[in-house]
C-alpha positions in Angstrom: -17.0 36.1 -21.7 -14.2 33.9 -20.2 -14.0 30.4 -21.4 -14.8 27.4 -19.2 -11.6 26.1 -17.5 -11.0 22.5 -16.4 -10.7 22.3 -12.6 -9.3 19.8 -10.1 -12.5 20.1 -8.1 -14.5 18.5 -10.9 -11.9 16.0 -12.1 -12.2 12.4 -11.3 -10.2 9.2 -11.4 -11.7 5.8 -12.4 -9.9 2.5 -12.0 -10.6 -1.1 -13.0 -8.6 -4.3 -12.9 -7.6 -5.7 -16.3 -8.3 -9.4 -17.2 -5.7 -9.1 -20.0 -2.7 -6.7 -19.7 -3.3 -3.5 -21.7 -7.0 -4.3 -22.6 -9.7 -2.0 -21.2 -12.2 -3.9 -18.9 -15.9 -3.6 -19.5 -17.5 -0.4 -18.2 -19.2 -2.2 -15.2 -15.8 -3.0 -13.7 -14.8 0.6 -13.0 -14.6 2.2 -9.5 -14.5 5.9 -8.8 -11.3 6.5 -6.7 -11.0 9.5 -4.3 -7.7 11.1 -4.8 -5.6 14.1 -3.8 -3.4 14.5 -6.8 -2.3 12.6 -9.9 0.6 13.2 -12.3 0.1 10.0 -14.4 0.6 11.1 -18.0 2.5 10.3 -21.3 5.6 12.1 -22.3 7.6 12.0 -25.6 11.0 13.7 -25.6 12.5 15.3 -28.7 15.4 13.5 -30.5 17.9 16.0 -32.0 18.5 15.7 -35.7 22.2 15.0 -36.2 22.2 14.7 -40.0 24.9 16.6 -41.8 25.1 18.1 -45.3 22.3 20.7 -45.0 24.3 23.6 -43.6 24.8 24.9 -40.1 21.1 25.6 -39.3 19.4 23.0 -37.1 17.0 20.6 -38.9 13.7 19.5 -37.4 13.9 17.0 -34.5 11.8 13.9 -34.2 9.6 12.6 -31.3 11.0 9.7 -29.3 9.1 6.8 -27.7 6.2 7.6 -25.3 6.9 7.0 -21.6 3.8 6.8 -19.5 4.2 7.0 -15.7 3.5 9.2 -12.7 2.3 9.3 -9.1 -1.2 9.3 -7.6 -1.7 10.5 -4.0 -4.7 9.2 -2.3 -6.1 9.1 1.2 -5.6 5.9 3.3 -9.2 4.9 3.5 -11.0 1.8 4.8 -12.1 0.3 1.5 -10.6 1.9 -1.6 -7.0 1.3 -0.4 -7.5 -2.4 -1.0 -7.7 -1.8 -4.8 -4.2 -0.3 -4.8 -2.8 -2.9 -2.3 -3.9 -5.6 -4.7 -1.9 -3.9 -7.5 1.1 -3.6 -5.3 1.2 -7.0 -3.6 -1.2 -9.2 -5.6 -4.5 -10.9 -4.6 -5.2 -11.2 -0.9 -6.3 -14.2 1.1 -9.7 -13.3 2.4 -11.6 -14.8 5.4 -15.0 -13.8 6.8 -16.5 -13.7 10.3 -20.1 -12.5 10.6 -19.9 -10.0 7.8 -16.4 -8.8 8.7 -13.7 -9.5 6.1 -10.0 -9.9 6.8 -7.9 -9.4 3.7 -4.2 -10.5 4.0 -1.8 -9.3 1.3 1.7 -10.7 1.2 4.9 -9.6 -0.5 6.8 -11.6 -3.0 4.1 -12.8 -5.4 5.2 -13.5 -8.9 2.0 -12.2 -10.6 0.8 -8.7 -9.9 -2.4 -7.5 -11.7 -2.7 -4.5 -14.1 -5.3 -1.8 -14.2 -6.9 0.7 -16.5 -7.1 4.2 -15.1 -9.1 7.1 -16.5 -8.2 10.7 -15.6 -10.9 13.2 -16.6 -11.3 16.9 -17.1 -15.1 17.1 -17.3 -15.6 20.8 -18.1 -13.7 20.5 -21.4 -14.8 16.9 -22.2 -11.2 15.6 -22.1 -10.6 12.0 -20.8 -7.2 10.3 -20.7 -7.3 6.5 -20.5 -4.2 4.7 -19.3 -4.0 0.9 -20.0 -1.6 -1.6 -18.5 -1.1 0.3 -15.2 1.2 -1.4 -12.7 1.7 -0.2 -9.1 5.5 0.0 -8.6 5.6 1.6 -5.2 3.4 2.8 -2.3 4.8 5.1 0.4 3.3 6.0 3.7 4.0 8.4 6.5 3.0 8.5 10.2 2.8 11.7 12.1 1.0 12.7 15.3 -1.7 14.7 13.5 -3.3 15.2 10.1 -4.9 13.0 7.4 -3.3 9.7 6.5 -2.3 9.5 2.8 -0.2 7.3 0.5 1.5 8.0 -2.8 1.4 5.3 -5.5 4.0 5.3 -8.3 2.6 3.9 -11.5 4.0 2.5 -14.8 1.5 2.3 -17.7 1.6 0.7 -21.2 0.0 3.5 -23.1 -2.3 6.6 -23.1 -5.4 7.3 -25.2 -7.5 10.4 -25.3 -11.3 10.6 -25.7 -14.2 13.0 -25.6 -16.3 10.7 -23.4 -15.8 8.8 -20.2 -15.4 5.0 -20.3 -18.1 4.8 -17.6 -20.6 7.6 -16.7 -21.8 5.8 -13.6 -18.9 4.0 -11.9 -19.2 2.0 -8.7 -18.5 4.2 -5.6 -17.4 2.5 -2.4 -18.4 3.9 1.0 -15.6 6.2 2.1 -13.9 6.5 5.5 -10.5 8.2 5.7 -8.1 7.3 8.4 -6.5 10.1 10.4 -2.9 10.0 11.7 -4.5 10.3 15.2 -5.7 6.7 14.4 -2.2 5.6 13.7 0.0 3.2 15.6 3.6 2.0 15.3 5.2 -0.7 17.5 8.5 -2.4 17.4 8.8 -5.9 18.7 5.4 -5.5 20.2 6.4 -2.5 22.3 4.7 0.8 21.7 8.0 2.9 21.7 7.7 6.6 22.0 7.8 7.3 18.2 7.6 10.8 16.9 7.3 9.9 13.2 7.7 7.0 10.8 7.8 6.4 7.0 7.6 3.3 4.9 8.0 2.6 1.2 7.0 -0.7 -0.4 8.6 -1.1 -3.8 8.4 -3.7 -6.6 11.4 -2.3 -8.6 9.6 -2.6 -11.9 11.2 -1.8 -15.3 9.3 -1.3 -18.5 9.9 -3.8 -21.4 10.7 -1.7 -24.5 10.4 -4.0 -27.5 10.2 -3.0 -31.2 6.5 -2.5 -32.0 4.6 0.0 -34.3 2.1 1.2 -31.7 4.7 3.1 -29.6 3.7 1.1 -26.4 5.8 -1.0 -24.1 5.2 -4.7 -24.2 4.9 -5.1 -20.4 6.6 -4.5 -17.1 9.2 -6.8 -15.4 8.9 -7.1 -11.7 12.2 -6.9 -9.8 13.1 -7.6 -6.2 10.6 -6.5 -3.6 11.9 -4.3 -0.8 10.5 -2.4 2.1 12.5 0.5 3.5 11.6 3.2 6.0 12.6 5.1 9.1 11.4 5.8 12.6 12.2 8.8 14.8 12.0 8.0 18.5 12.5 9.7 21.8 15.7 8.5 23.5 14.1 7.0 26.6 16.2 3.8 26.9 18.9 1.9 25.1 17.0 -1.2 24.0 16.4 -0.3 20.4 19.8 1.3 19.9 21.5 -1.9 21.3 19.5 -4.1 18.8 20.7 -1.8 16.0 24.3 -2.0 17.1 24.2 -5.8 17.4 22.5 -6.2 14.0 19.5 -7.9 15.6 16.4 -7.8 13.4 13.1 -6.5 14.8 9.4 -6.7 13.8 7.8 -3.4 13.0 4.0 -3.0 12.8 2.5 0.2 11.4 -1.1 0.9 10.9 -4.3 2.8 11.3 -7.4 1.7 13.2 -10.9 3.0 13.6 -12.0 -0.2 15.5 -11.1 -3.8 15.7 -13.2 -4.5 12.6 -12.1 -1.5 10.7 -8.3 -1.2 10.4 -5.2 -1.4 8.3 -2.0 -3.0 9.6 1.3 -3.3 7.7 3.6 -5.8 9.3 7.4 -5.7 8.5 8.2 -9.2 9.8 11.9 -8.9 9.8 13.6 -5.4 9.7 17.3 -4.6 10.1 17.8 -1.1 11.6 20.7 1.3 11.3 22.7 2.4 14.3 22.4 6.2 14.5 24.8 8.6 16.2 23.6 10.5 19.3 23.8 14.3 18.9 22.9 16.9 21.4 21.4 20.0 19.7 19.8 21.8 22.5 18.3 21.6 26.0 15.2 19.6 24.9 14.5 15.9 24.6 17.0 13.8 22.6 15.7 12.1 19.4 17.2 9.2 17.5 16.4 8.5 13.8 16.6 4.8 12.7 16.5 3.7 9.1 15.4 0.2 8.4 15.3 -2.4 5.6 13.1 -5.5 5.4 14.3 -9.0 4.7 12.4 -12.2 4.1 11.4 -13.8 7.3 12.3 -17.5 6.7 9.5 -18.9 9.0 6.8 -16.8 7.3 8.3 -17.0 3.8 7.8 -13.3 3.2 9.1 -9.9 4.2 5.8 -7.9 4.6 2.2 -8.8 5.3 -0.6 -6.3 5.1 -3.9 -6.9 6.9 -7.0 -4.9 5.9 -10.2 -5.5 7.9 -13.4 -4.0 6.6 -16.9 -4.9 5.3 -15.9 -5.4 1.6 -16.1 -9.0 0.6 -13.7 -9.2 -2.3 -10.8 -7.4 -4.0 
């Protein structure tokens, strides 16, 4: 008889915000997070033994420091995405109007929360718990069709393994996944004929590796925030190209919307765009690909603002 094998279909990811960096929250704080894939794991490389005096045969190597990091790909959904956005950008400013909550996340905050994440393989009772998880980057893509998804890059303090889950009955938020057909991209308020777009929001974090006996990092330093991306447009007029050639910044809004009270909008308040060449590759329509980089908008005091509108009261 074949042995039971762990499967992705029965795996799950739990997540909870930490009050203290690296300390597992109480069980009631955990949410079950729908996901597409996760590579978050610990890795220890071998250090070659370079001692001499024992002949030409190699001697046993030693294990180096544990590095815990990886990516998690999730759907862009109406409610769960706010948990990751809080990790990326910090706590939002939330307002309410008749049961509809508008959460505004802003770039550039000094403090970003940490999380505990559990990755489980239920068939073999194997549960990996990652403490001190920080969201270093989230990247998005817009295409004419398909399901909307984002990939989050994570740095963690450490990893522990257990035979039981930290929470057998986690909180589950109502789930609605945005589709790329619900997507929108506009530049300076104009709905340009855009074929595709991409955006990466990055905190440029670095692990703090101090001398300590538990083989864990002491924390994560947050670097300069930046937002970069690209848009591919049909060459229908010269307006955007002229702005690129003149070095004139533009405002780029990218989002997904089910309705006016159910939407996600990422606002790059001041973006500088590259000036691409114009190649002719065939008889069809001409396309231009513009790369962009965000800068702080002096009037707003930030480079990026993310607005999430849903029925969840708090993140």
